[in-house]
N, C-alpha and C positions, 0 to 999 in steps of 0.2 A: 669506228671513227676515233681519232686521237684528240684528246683535250690538251690544249697548250699548258705548259708549266709556267708558273710565275714566281718571282722573288722580288721583294721590296727592300730597298736600302733607305730606311727612314731618315737617317741623318742628312742625306743629300736629296731627299724627296724624289727618288728615281725608282722606276719599275723596270725589271728585266724579264724577258720571256723567251720561250722557244716557239717557233712558228713552223709547222709542217706543211703549210698551205701555200708555199711559194710556187711560182710558175715553173721553176726548174725541178720541182719535186723533192728538193733537198731542204733540210732544216736551216733556218736562220736564227741567230741570237739577236734579239732586238732590245732596244732601250728607249724609254720616254720619261719625261717629267710626270709627276703624279697628276698634274692638271691636263695631261694629254698632249702637251706641246713637245716639240723636239723629237718626234718619233724617227728612229733610224734602225736599220739592220746593220749591226756591227760586223758580224761574221756570217758567211753564207757557204753552202755546199759542204756541210759537215757530215751528212748522213742523218739518220733518224735520231734526234737527241731530245732529252727531257730531263726531269728531276733537277732543275737548275736551282742553285743557291748562291748567296753572296756571303763571302767570308770577310768581315771587316776586322782587320788587324789594327791599322792606323791609317792616317791620311796618305802615307807614302807607299804602303804595301797592303792592298786589299785586292781580292780576286773573286772571279766567278768560277764556279765548278758546275759541271753537268755530266750526265752519263750519255755516251754515244752508244745507243742500242744496236746500231748496225755493225759497229766495230768491236762491241763488248769491251769498252774501256772508259776510264775517267778522263775528261778533258778540262782544261782550265785556261783562263786568260786574265789579264788585268781588266778592270771595270770598263775601260774604254775599248776593249777588244784587241789590244796590242799584247805582245809577248804571249801568244797562244802556244800551248804545247799539250802533248798527249802523254798520259801515263801508260805503262805497258798493258797489253790485253789481259783480261781476267781469265 
């Protein structure tokens, strides 16, 4: 059984996670406020993903990074799920 991965962005009080238990069988990348409100799945259908982390550079350029175990590659997006792209396969 897979345990979800979590990453916390303390400055904005936001929690990010990978979720392997979607009805479509694919991973979702989710986000919620630390009080539990505002839960959403930002990205879906990525394959089996985990090891998520937040890279805070500044307020205009910060990104999420995670490993896609199905495709054997590093993937990334902005903190809102936009500008998603994949690094070459390992």
